C-alpha positions in Angstrom: -28.9 30.2 4.7 -30.0 27.1 6.7 -30.7 24.2 4.4 -33.0 22.0 6.7 -36.8 22.5 7.3 -37.8 24.2 10.5 -39.7 21.4 12.3 -42.0 22.2 15.2 -40.6 20.4 18.4 -38.0 19.0 15.7 -41.3 16.9 14.5 -43.6 18.4 12.0 -43.2 21.2 9.4 -46.0 22.2 7.1 -45.8 22.6 3.4 -48.2 24.8 1.5 -48.1 26.4 -1.7 -47.0 30.2 -2.3 -48.7 32.1 -4.9 -46.1 35.1 -4.4 -43.4 36.2 -2.2 -45.9 38.3 -0.2 -48.2 35.3 0.2 -45.2 33.0 1.2 -44.2 35.6 4.1 -47.9 35.8 5.1 -47.8 31.9 5.6 -44.4 31.8 6.8 -45.4 34.2 9.7 -48.7 32.3 10.5 -46.9 29.1 11.0 -44.1 30.8 13.1 -41.5 29.8 10.6 -42.3 26.0 10.9 -43.1 25.6 7.2 -41.7 25.2 3.8 -43.5 27.2 0.9 -44.0 25.2 -2.2 -43.4 26.9 -5.6 -43.7 25.0 -8.7 -41.2 24.4 -11.4 -44.0 23.7 -13.8 -45.0 27.5 -13.7 -41.9 28.6 -15.3 -40.7 28.6 -18.8 -37.0 28.5 -18.1 -34.6 27.3 -15.4 -33.3 31.1 -15.4 -36.7 32.5 -14.9 -37.3 30.0 -12.0 -34.2 30.5 -10.3 -34.5 34.2 -10.4 -37.9 34.2 -9.0 -37.3 31.2 -6.5 -34.4 33.3 -5.0 -36.8 36.0 -4.0 -38.6 33.5 -1.9 -35.5 32.2 -0.4 -34.6 35.7 0.7 -37.9 36.5 2.2 -38.2 33.3 4.2 -34.8 32.5 5.3 -34.5 29.6 2.5 -37.9 28.0 3.6 -38.4 27.1 -0.2 -39.8 23.9 -1.5 -38.8 23.2 -5.1 -42.0 21.6 -6.5 -43.0 19.5 -9.5 -46.5 20.5 -10.3 -49.1 17.9 -9.2 -46.5 15.3 -9.1 -45.6 15.8 -12.7 -42.7 13.3 -13.6 -41.8 15.4 -16.7 -40.6 18.1 -14.2 -38.1 15.8 -12.5 -35.0 16.9 -14.4 -35.8 20.5 -14.0 -36.2 20.2 -10.4 -32.8 18.5 -10.1 -31.2 21.5 -12.1 -33.0 24.2 -9.9 -32.1 22.5 -6.6 -28.4 22.2 -7.5 -28.2 26.1 -7.9 -30.8 27.1 -5.2 -29.9 24.8 -2.4 -33.4 24.9 -0.8 -34.6 23.3 2.3 -36.9 21.0 0.6 -37.1 19.2 -2.9 -40.2 17.2 -4.1 -39.3 14.5 -6.4 -40.7 11.3 -8.4 -39.1 8.2 -7.0 -36.6 7.8 -9.9 -35.4 11.4 -9.4 -34.1 11.2 -5.7 -30.7 10.1 -6.5 -30.4 12.6 -9.0 -31.3 15.3 -6.8 -29.0 14.2 -3.9 -26.2 13.8 -6.2 -26.4 17.4 -7.4 -27.2 19.0 -4.1 -23.9 17.5 -3.0 -25.0 17.7 0.8 -27.4 15.8 2.9 -29.0 18.6 4.7 -31.8 19.4 2.3 -34.9 17.4 2.6 -35.5 15.4 -0.7 -38.8 13.2 -0.9 -39.6 10.6 -3.2 -43.1 10.3 -4.5 -44.8 6.7 -4.1 -48.3 6.0 -4.6 -51.2 4.1 -3.1 -52.0 0.6 -4.6 -55.1 -0.4 -2.9 -53.1 -3.0 -1.0 -51.9 -2.6 2.6 -48.1 -2.7 2.7 -47.6 -2.6 -0.9 -46.8 0.7 -2.9 -46.1 1.8 -6.4 -42.6 3.2 -7.0 -43.2 3.6 -10.9 -43.5 7.3 -10.6 -40.8 8.5 -13.1 -41.2 10.0 -16.5 -40.9 6.8 -18.4 -42.1 4.1 -15.5 -45.3 6.1 -14.9 -46.4 5.5 -18.3 -46.2 1.6 -17.8 -47.2 -1.0 -15.5 -47.5 -0.1 -11.7 -44.0 -1.0 -10.1 -45.6 -2.7 -6.9 -43.0 -3.4 -4.0 -43.2 -3.7 -0.2 -43.0 -0.6 1.7 -39.8 -1.8 3.4 -38.3 -2.1 0.1 -39.2 1.2 -1.1 -38.0 2.8 2.0 -34.7 1.1 1.7 -34.3 2.1 -2.1 -34.9 5.6 -1.1 -32.2 5.4 1.7 -30.0 4.0 -1.0 -30.6 7.0 -3.3 -30.0 9.7 -0.4 -33.8 10.2 0.1 -35.2 11.9 3.2 -38.7 10.9 3.0 -41.8 9.4 1.4 -44.1 11.4 -0.3 -47.4 9.4 -0.2 -49.3 10.7 -3.1 -52.1 10.9 -3.6 -53.9 9.9 -0.5 -57.2 11.6 -1.7 -57.9 12.4 1.7 -59.0 9.5 3.8 -59.8 7.2 0.9 -56.4 5.2 1.5 -56.1 5.7 5.4 -55.4 1.8 6.1 -52.5 1.9 3.6 -51.3 5.1 5.1 -51.4 3.6 8.6 -48.9 1.0 7.4 -46.7 3.4 5.6 -46.5 5.6 8.8 -45.8 2.3 10.8 -42.9 1.4 8.5 -41.6 5.0 8.4 -41.2 4.7 12.1 -39.7 1.3 12.1 -37.0 2.5 9.5 -36.6 5.9 11.0 -37.5 7.6 7.8 -39.7 10.7 7.3 -43.3 11.0 5.8 -44.9 13.5 3.8 -48.7 12.7 3.5 -50.2 14.5 0.2 -53.4 14.8 -1.6 -56.6 15.8 -0.4 -55.8 17.1 2.9 -57.9 19.8 4.4 -58.8 21.5 7.8 -61.2 18.6 8.5 -59.1 15.7 8.0 -55.7 17.3 8.9 -55.6 16.4 12.4 -56.5 12.8 12.0 -53.9 12.3 9.4 -51.0 13.8 11.2 -52.1 12.2 14.5 -51.9 8.6 12.9 -48.2 9.4 11.8 -47.3 10.9 15.3 -49.0 7.9 17.0 -47.1 5.5 14.6 -43.7 7.1 16.0 -42.7 8.8 12.9 -39.9 11.1 13.9 -40.4 14.0 11.1 -43.7 14.6 9.4 -44.3 17.0 6.4 -47.9 17.2 5.7 -48.9 18.9 2.2 -51.9 21.1 2.4 -52.8 22.5 -1.1 -55.9 23.4 -2.9 -58.2 23.2 0.0 -56.8 26.4 1.7 -56.2 28.3 -1.5 -58.6 31.2 -2.1 -60.2 30.7 -5.6 -60.3 34.1 -6.6 -56.7 35.5 -5.6 -54.9 32.1 -6.0 -53.3 32.9 -2.6 -53.1 30.2 0.2 -55.2 31.6 3.0 -52.7 32.6 6.0 -55.5 32.3 8.3 -55.9 28.6 7.4 -52.2 28.1 7.9 -52.7 29.5 11.3 -55.3 26.9 12.0 -53.3 24.1 10.8 -50.4 25.4 12.8 -52.2 25.5 16.0 -53.6 21.8 15.4 -49.8 20.9 15.2 -49.1 22.5 18.4 -52.2 20.9 20.1 -51.1 17.6 18.6 -47.5 17.7 20.1 -48.1 20.0 23.2 -50.2 17.3 24.8 
């Protein structure tokens, strides 16, 4: 199975949560396969249960699986490492300190491994203290350039900028996008993205020259009753991606 996400025009791949294999397939088809489906490790009591279930998602979507933490929970970092080693998914979500472990156990460089860094309220400065222990202490503030180079050292593929809270940190995000383009590094904007602000957020990254972008759109497109991600909304997002890139 293919181990790299399927980017539209080799540029943008959506990331949404899947509530079931059926839901994953519906979203996969709505995005014409330019998507990875998030399944959260936090939802499983054991590695065995997670692996058994996640394999079903892989088989149904040609491995478009994104192994998730669960709201960026650093305590899930080690479980994600163990699951990813066995599953070899297309996409892995990690806290900053979990990137090296994930890449090491994957034993290949095709799978996309992101590293979670957070806004600080300061343009050009990010917080890399997102691990199980480091997140409990003082903020680990470094320049975006340093954060990207450290992620590259560890075998990371992209910055997961979380939580953006929609447009709240937009100027910080602009600078992150600019630096990702300069360093030829991928970017994954995450947190508070919805149908209204999606185009602006993605357009900023495209205009900055970021080569690969994986926007995460989660709770805003989840049906509150069923828990499913709405495939119709995924279609809207995908059409927006085409609108941006087909200009």
